[in-house]
N, C-alpha and C positions, 0 to 999 in steps of 0.2 A: 502494498500499499505505502503510494507514495504521501513523503509529508506536506503539509502545505508551508509553502514559505511566507514568512511573514508580510505582511503589504505595510506601505508607508502608515496607515490610520494604526495598524498593531505598533509601529517604532513608536508614534506619539504616545499612546496609551501605556505603554513602557516606560519610555521617559516620565509620567508621571507619576506611575507606580515608585520610581526608583527616587523620584523627590522624594516620597513619603517616607522611604526606607533611610534617605542621608537625613532626614529629620530639618528640612528646610524652614525657613521661618515665614511666618506668616507674610511679611513683609515682601521677600523676595516671591510666595506665590502668587500675590496680588500683583505684579508687576507682570510677570509671567501668564495669569490668566489673562488679565485684561489684553495683554499685545497678543494673544492667540485668538480672542474673540475679537479685535481691532480688524485685526489681518483676516482671518475668516471669513467677515460679514464683508469688508474690503473688495477683496478676491470675487464673492458674489457678486457683488454689483461689477467690477468691471468686466466678468467672465462673459458677458453677452458682447462685448464690445473689443475683445481682444486682436479682431483680425480688420479691426479699423483703424488707420493710423491716426496718433495721436502725437500732440506736441505741448510739452510742459512750459508754462511759462510763471517767471519768475517776477518778484519784483516789488517797489517798496507799497507797502498798505498804504501808506499816510499821502501818496501822489493825490493832490486835488484833480478833479473834473479840467479845470481852467489848464494843469499843466500841461506841457507841450511833451512828453513820456506820458500820461495818461491819453492822449489823443493818440500817440504811437502808437500807445498798446492797443486801443480802439483799430486804427489799419491792420494791424497786424493780424487780430483774432479775424478782421474781416474776410482777408484774403485769404488765411487756413482755411475758415470755412466753406470760402468761394471754391476752395480746390479739395474739398470733403474731407479735411482735416476734423477731428474735433479738437479744443483747446481744454486743457487742465490745467486748473490753478489751486491755491490754497482756499479760494474761495471767498475771499476775505475782498476789502475797497481797495481804494486806490489801482494801480498797477493790474491786479487781478481783477478786479471789476472789470476796467475797461477793455482790457482782452475777451471778457464774457459779452461783454455790451456788445461789442465787434463779433464776436462769432455767433452770437442768438443761444437761447436756451435750449433750442435742439442740438446746438453742437458743441455746446458745454459740460464740461464735469469737473466737479470742484471734491477737494481734500481738506476740510475744513479743521484747524485746531481749535479744540475749546480751555480758553484761557480765559482768567479772569479781569482783562480788559483788552481794551481797541478791537480784538478779533471778534466778528458775526459774520456769518455767511450774506454774501453780497444780493441785492434782489433782483438778479438775473437768476439765482443758481439756488436761489432758499426755497425750500420745502420740495426740492427737485428729486426725484427719484435715483438720479445721477449724483446724488450729494452725499458723501460720508463725514462724520464728525468722528474726531480720534482725539485722544488723551494725549500722547506720545507723539514728539517731533520724531522720532526713530522709525515707527511704523509709518508713520505719514511720508518721512522723504523715501522710503523702500517703495511707497508709492507711485510718488511721485516719477523716480527713475525706471523702475522695474516694468511699468504700464506702458511706456508711452514710446515712441519713436523718433525723437527731436526733443532739443532744450532751447528754449527762450529765454534769455536772461536778459531783464530791464535795468533802470538805476535803482538802487536798493540799499538797505541800511545790513545791518551783521546777518540778517536770516539768508538775505540775498548772496552774499558774498558766501555766507556758508554753503549754501547748496552749490554754488557755482564751481566752490575749488574741491567739495565732496563728488560733485559729477563729472568733474574732470580729472578726479581723484582714480575713481571708478573705472572710469573708458582706457586711461593710458595703462592702470595694472590690471586688466584685459576680467574685474568682476563685474563688467558691464559691457555687455556687445556694444560695437561700435556703433555713432549715432551721430547728425550731426549737431554742434551746440555754438549758438550762435548768441553773441552780446550786442543789445541794440542798444545804442546814446538816440538821444531824442535829436532829431534835425541839429546840428553846428554844434551839437554838445560833446563834452570831451570825458564824461565820466569811466566810459570803457575803454577810450584811447591812451588814457589815463592809467589805468590797470595794466592796462596790453604794455604799456612802457615800463613798467615798473617790472612786470615778469621777464623783460629783458633786460634792463638796466640791473637786477638783483637777482632771479632766477636762473635766466640763461649764461647772464656774463659770469656767473661764478659756479657754471656748469652743476646748477641742481636740477636742471632737466634740460635738454637736448633741444635742438632746433627742428628736429622730426616733432617733439610733443608740438611746438605751435602750430601743426598741423590741424588738431584734435577740434581746435575753436579756429570763429571767425569774429570779429570788430566789425562793425558797419553802424553808417547812420541812418540807413536806409531802409525801409519795410520791405520794399520790393526785392534787393540784396539778399536780406534774411529770407524769405519765402524761397527764396531762388537758388540759395547754397540748402533748405532744408531738402527741395522739389529735388533738384538737378542729383545729388544724392542717390535717391533711391531710381534713376532715369534707370540702370540698368542691373543696378545691384538690390538685390530684395532682403537678402539677410545671410545668417553667419548658422553653423552648428557646427560641435565638435562629434566628432562619430569615429569612433574606437580611436582615440588619440588624435583623428587627424579634422585639419579645421577645414571646413566645407563650404564654399562662398554660394549663394543661390542666387540667379543673374535671367532677368527678363529675355537675355539673346545668349546666343552662344558665341565663343569666341570663334576666330579661326585660329588653322594649325599655326599660322607665319604672328600671329597675336600673342600665341600661349608662349612662342620663344621670345618674343620680347618681352615677356613679363620676367620669365626664367633668366634672360638676359640680366637686365635691369633689378632685379628684387630677389636675385640667388642671398642676399644678406639676412632677409627674413626666416629662413630655410633652417630647419635644425638637420634634416639629411632630404636624400632625394630631391623633386623636380615639384614646378608645378603643374599639373596636369588636370585635362577633361573628367570627368566621374557622371559615373549614371548614379540614381539614388539609391541610396542603401535599404536594406529591411528596415533597420534602426528610426530610420525616417518614416517608417510606415503610417506614425501615427498627426504625421502633418500633410493630410490630405491634400488642402488645399495646394500643396507646394511640390508632391510629384511630378509633376511635367516641367519642373527648371531645369534646364541645364545648371549643369555642376563644375566647381570648379576647388579639387581638394589639396592641399600642402600639408608636411610637415613643418608648422607654424613656431618658430622660437620661443613667443608667447612673450617678449620682451618689447620690441621694436612694434607695437602698437602704432607710432603716428608714422612708419614707413607703410603698415599695412593701409591705414588710411590714406596714404600719398598710391599707393596700387590701385585701390578700389576708385580714385578719385580718377588717376589717368583710365581704369575699366569705362565709367563715367563720359569719360571725355570721349574717347575713343570710339564705344559701340554704340552709345546712345542714339535712338531713333524716336521720331516724332508717337506721341501719346505712349509712352510706355506706362505700364501697369501692374496691378498683382493680377 
């Protein structure tokens, strides 16, 4: 008789039993219990929209409607919604509200943080079924990054800087799949351009990051450029997944053999071993039914040079882009 293998649900239950055996404190149990409840409910809300492209918008909750950055957020939200992208924000006022105003209620999602001051859901997303209220910043930040396909940062305070740096860290270290990250100044503004100067003058100049890491982020004061940066990233590239230790890139069109040779010539530094090559769908990708038909490239990625990987994807998009590419 075959023994049933433990499921992930079983593992969660076993972990709970171990907490009892460990004599975990009430305070620790409250954190774990609340975090699990929050994530379960958030996943339930987001599951029907998993295949819908989404962008998270970060920025100050204190930007007034007459502020240029607020108006810029409205324009960005509208442009993304026009491209059938949903807009996820922290559901508060300021930049978050502006992005939702632009996107409209149907194309907006929110993850509101419960605070004793300042933060309540804005009028666009309030009482919407696509709004999740969370107690913990760490569960909220997980949803912000896990459930979307791009990040847009507008001027903001400590929280915006924290969210921007954490997203960059997750992408740079491979803890989150590659996605476009755009920093949007108000027209003629210098908030993000000054930030980028600091990055160059202190992080890059002191070799705390590499030149290729700068490929992971784009700074602009033009919302059309920001939108184009996001859309062009997915013009040929679709998604990535590790299969049996190899990185598999799903594409919207199949590269020719000559182009594959070019990739191997120009990006051999990405390889732990072997070559970049075309592959067919692996049986372990069978759960992604809507992606089975897509052409694929596979490589033994060294998992270090994520900025260079982004540069390779940019080249693929640039050279193979076709009109009206889509999922």
